N, C-alpha and C positions, 0 to 999 in steps of 0.2 A: 418050307420056308419061302420058296420062290413065289408061291401063291399068295403069301402074306405081304410080299413086297410090291405086288402089282397095284397100279392106280386105275380104278374103274371110273369111266365117265358115264353118267346116266342123265338123260334129259327129262326133267320132271317140271311140273307146274309149281316151282318154288321160286320165291323172290331171291334175286342175287344179293348176297350180303357182302359188304366191303371188307377192307383189310383189317380193321380192329377185331372183327369176329374171327377171321382166319388166324390172325396172330395169337389171339386168346386160345383158340383150339390147339395150336401148336404148342404153346407154353404149358397149358394144362395137361395135354396128352403126354408131353415129354416128362413132366414131373411125376405124373401118375405111373408111367411106365417104369421110371427109375425106382419108385417106391414099391412097385408091385401091387398097386392099388387095384381094387375090383370095380372102380368107377367106370372103367372102360371095358365092356364085356368082350372077352376073347381077343383083346388087342385090336378091335375094329374102331375106326374113326370115320365120321361123316363130315365132310367139308362142304359148306354152302357157298357156292359162287366159284366159277372157274376163271376168274381174272388172274392177274399176276400174283396177287397176295394169296388167293385160294390155291392156285396151282403150285406156288412155292411151298406153302404149308403142306400140301399133299405130298410133294416130292420129299421134303425133309422128314415127314412122318413115315413114309414108305421106306426111306433109307434107314430108319430106326427100328424097322421090323413090324410096323403096323400094317393092317389090311385097311386101305383107305378107299372110300367111295366119295367122289366129287359130284355134287348135284349142281347143274347149271341150267338156267331157264332157257337160254338160246341154244340152237343146234350146234353152234360153233363156239368153242371155248376161247379164252384169251382176254375177255373184257375189253378195256380200252386199248389193249395192246394187240388186238386182233387185226388181221388184214381182211379185206373184202373186195368183191368185184364192184368197182365204181361205175363202169360203163360196160354193158353187155357186149360181147364180141359179135361181129357180123362176118358173113362170108367165110366161115370156117376159122376165123381168127379167135384167139383167146380173149377173154374179157380184160379190160384195162384195170389193173389192180389199184386199189386205194387203201389208205390207212384210216383207222378210226379217228386218230388225232395225233397231234404233235407229241413226240416222246424222244427221250434220249437218256443215256446213262452217264452222268458226270463221273469224273475221276475219283471223287470221294465216295462213290457207291462201293461197298465192299461185299455185302452179303449176296445181293442178286447176281453179280458176275461169278461169285464163288459157286452158287447153285447152278448157274448156266454151264459152268465148266464141268459139272458132274452129271449133266444130262447128255447121254450119247446121241450123236448125230452123224450118220454115215461113218466115214473113216477119219473124221477130224479128230486130232489128238486131244483138243480141249472141248469137244462136244459142241453144244449150241453156242457157247461163248465165241467160237471162231467165226460165227456169222455176223458178229458186230463189226462195224466199219468205223475207223477213226475219222472223225469229222474235222475238217480244217477251216470251214467257214460257216457262219450263221447268216442265213438269208431270210428276210421277212418281207413279203409283198405288201404294198400300200395301195390305197384307193386313189381316186382323182388322177389316174394316169401318171402318178409319180414313180420314179425309179425305186426299186426295192432297196431295203437297208441291208448292207453287207458289213459284217464284222468278223474278225478272226475268232475261231472257237478255242483258242489257246491263249496263254499269257502272251502279250505283245513282245515280239522279238526285235522289231526295228521301227523306224519312223513311219513307214507305211502302215504298219499295224495300228500305231497310235492314232494316225490320221483317220483310219477306218473306224476306230472306236469313237473318236470325237464326232464323226459324221453320224454314226449310229445312235449315239446318246443325245446329241444336240445338233440340230440343223444349223447351217451357217447363218440364216436369218435370225434364229432364236439366240444364237451366240452373240450376234451383233447387238441385239436389243439388250441382252444381259450386260455386255461390256459398256454400252451407252449409259445404263443406269448406275453401274458401279462408278463410272467417271463423274456422273452428276452428283452422286452421294459423296464422293471424295471432295468435289469442289465446294459443296455446301458445308463441309466440315470445317473449312478454314475460318469463316467468321464465327462459327460456334466455338472453335478452339480459342479465339481471341476473347470471346465473352467468358469462357470458362477460366482462362488464365487470370483474368482480373479478380476472380473470386477464390481460386485455390492455389494460384501461383503457377509459374511456367514449368518448373520441374515436375510438380504434381500432375499438371495437365499432360505433359509428355509421357510420364510413366503410367498413370492410371487410366489413360485411354489406349495406350499401346499394349499393355498386358491383356486387357479383355479382347482386343482385336486378334491377338495371337492365340488366345485360348479358343476363339472361334475358328481360327485356322487349324488348330489341332483337332477340334471336333469335326471339321469338314473332312479331314483325312479318314475318319472312321464312320462317316455317314453312310448308311446303306441305301439311301434314296437320292436320286439326282435332284429332285425339287428341294430337299432339305439342304443338300450341299450348296445349291445356288442361293438359298435364303441366308445361310451362314456366311457365305462369301460376300453377299450384298451388304449385310450388316457390318461385316468386317471392313468393307470399303468405306463405310461412313465413319469409322473410328481410326483406321490405320494411318491416315495422313495428318491427324491432328498434331502430331509431334513436329511436323515440318515447319510451320510458321513459328511455333513456340520455341523450337530449337534455334532457329535463326535469330529470333528476338533475344533469347537468352545469351547466345554467344556474343552478339553485338553489344549487349549490356554489360557483360562482366569483363570485357577487355577495354583497353584504352582506344581512343579514336585512331591513333597511329597504327594499332595492331589489327584493326578490323579487316582490312583487305587480306592480310596473311591468314587470319583466323578463319575467314570465310573460305579461302582456298584449302586450308588444311582439313576442314570439316566436309567440304564438298567433293574433293578429289577422291578420297577413299571410297565414298559412297558410289561414285561413278565407276570406279574400277571394279568394285564388288558387283555392281549391276551388270557389268560386261562379262564377268567370269561366271556368275551364278547360273545362267542358263546352261552352260556347258556341263557344270557339275550336276545340275538337276537332270539333264539328259542322260548322263552316265548312270545316275542312280535309277532312272526309270528303266534303263535297259537291263539292269541286274537285280532290281528289287521290285516290290509291289508299288502301285501308283501312289499310295499315301505316304511313303517314307520321306520323300523330299519335303512334303508339308510338315511332317512331324519334326524333322531336323530344323527346318526354317523357323517354325514356331518356338521350339525349345531354345534356339540360339537368340532369337529376338527377346524372349522373356529373360534370359540370362543377361542380355545387354541392358534391359530396362532395370533389373535389380541392381546391376553394377552402377548404372547411372545414378539411381536414387541414393545408393550408399556413398558414392564418391562426391556428389554435389548437393546433397540435401542441406548442408550448412552454408553453401555459397549462394547468396541471394543477389539478384540484380538491384540496382539503386531504388527502383520504384517499390520493391517489396521490403526494403529495410526500414527499421524504426517501428 
């Protein structure tokens, strides 16, 4: 039985085959073994390629009682996960080790860590798995003598983590350009709002430009790409402020001249207070939830506000829209 569980490494002139083949070998061999099929003679399996996928398949098959032979083109197995001597040692010193490429094991990986924990290594209780080191930072070097990008390798826990992520995702100069154009788009939306209000009315302009802008905000919360998020937010900036001049015009039109100062204060003060409180709420949410949650809550509340506004004031029209 022990002889059937061994994994043999043989170096032959065979092309290395990647993970789909290894995974197929594992699935077919496991099904055939369970059914007692004669497709695999005497419980022997050949795996082509000694990379992570091939070695994992070989280990799992050996654990199921198969006699496994792994064929690898290179003298050293491991594929893209192998280590190598980057610079030869001199003066009796060991060679400087190097890695074939960047690799890591995210927290959502389940099967590979499980396999590693069942591969014995010295006296470590969890075998090869105990060789993994928890990473706290992600560093990427850049050319042109610029400083490397540094970001936390975990979900942000504090303001410093969020600042590191913002620097990692978008440079300060790029962020400045982005915010410049969002402000320009917002400014140009004011005369467009006046033109649109003359055609569809003040309330309709407020509601039917604000709802799309908040849908864009919701989409930005789930965008998987930075460029797509920026495009969505830029388009939103061109729509989100169209309700400001139309709302002011509507309030001034539906109240008497004597009530206009008070009406302007009543509608402006709550907005100012909300603008002062909302960053603290958003910061608290960012420290306890994922980054998109504040955007989702904000977008949902704004859409609810738009629907309530349309329902409450759709029949109250300013003098210029009556008749």
